[in-house]
N, C-alpha and C positions, 0 to 999 in steps of 0.2 A: 267429471269426465264421463262421456257416454260411449255407447258401443261404436258409433261411427267414428268418433275421435280416436278410439283405441285401434280400430281397424286401419285408420290412416297411418298411425304410428307403426302398426304391425307390418304394413306394406313396405316401409323402409327397411325393417329388419329382414323380411323375406327377400327383398331385393338384394341384400348383402349375402344371404345364405344360399340362395338357389342359383344354379347356373343358368337355367332357362327362366324367362319371365313368368311370374305367377300373379294373376290379377285376383286380389282377395275380394270376396263377397261374403256376406253372412252365411250363405248356404254352402259354401265351398267345403269339401271334405278332403282328407288326406288321400283317400282312394282315387280321387279325381286327378291327382298330380303324380305323375310317374316317378319323379325324383324324390318324393316325400316318403322316406322310409324311417325305420326306427332310430337309426343313428342321426338323421337330420332332425327328427323329433326332439331328441335330447339337446341338440344344438339350439333349436328354437326355444325350448324351455329355458335354457341357461341364458340365452340372449335376452329373452323377455324379462326374466327375473332381474337381470342386471340393468336393463333399460328403465324399467318401471320401479326398481327398488323394492320389489315384493318377493315373497316366497310362496310356493305352492305346497300343499299337503300331499302326501303320498296318494296316488291314484286319482286325484281330482282332475288333473289334466286329461288323463286317459278316459275319463267319464264324459268329457265333452265330445259331441258328435260332429261339430262343424266349427268354422271360424267364428261365427256369431256367438255360439255358446262359450268358446274360448275367450272371446272379447268380453263377454258378460262376466266371466270368472275373473278376468283381470280388473274390470271395473269394481267388482266386489272386493277384491284384495286391496285395491287402492283406497277404497272407502274405509275398510277396516284399519288400514295403516294410518289414515288421517283422523280416525276417531279417538 
């Protein structure tokens, strides 16, 4: 799975969690989306972990600066799970 495929799946998760439509791009940041606060961030992480069957380490999601980096982290976790 690559970044674009992950972002496509993330779009479906975001569509379920956000009230207003959010169009995901690799460069999109949480600061650019008014509704994207710390509580919604937790919901996103929980939904992503469940959807992809992965777990994140403490602090690594917060270290990502945009959707592209978050997608790359998901790709990395999926690859580690498959290894």
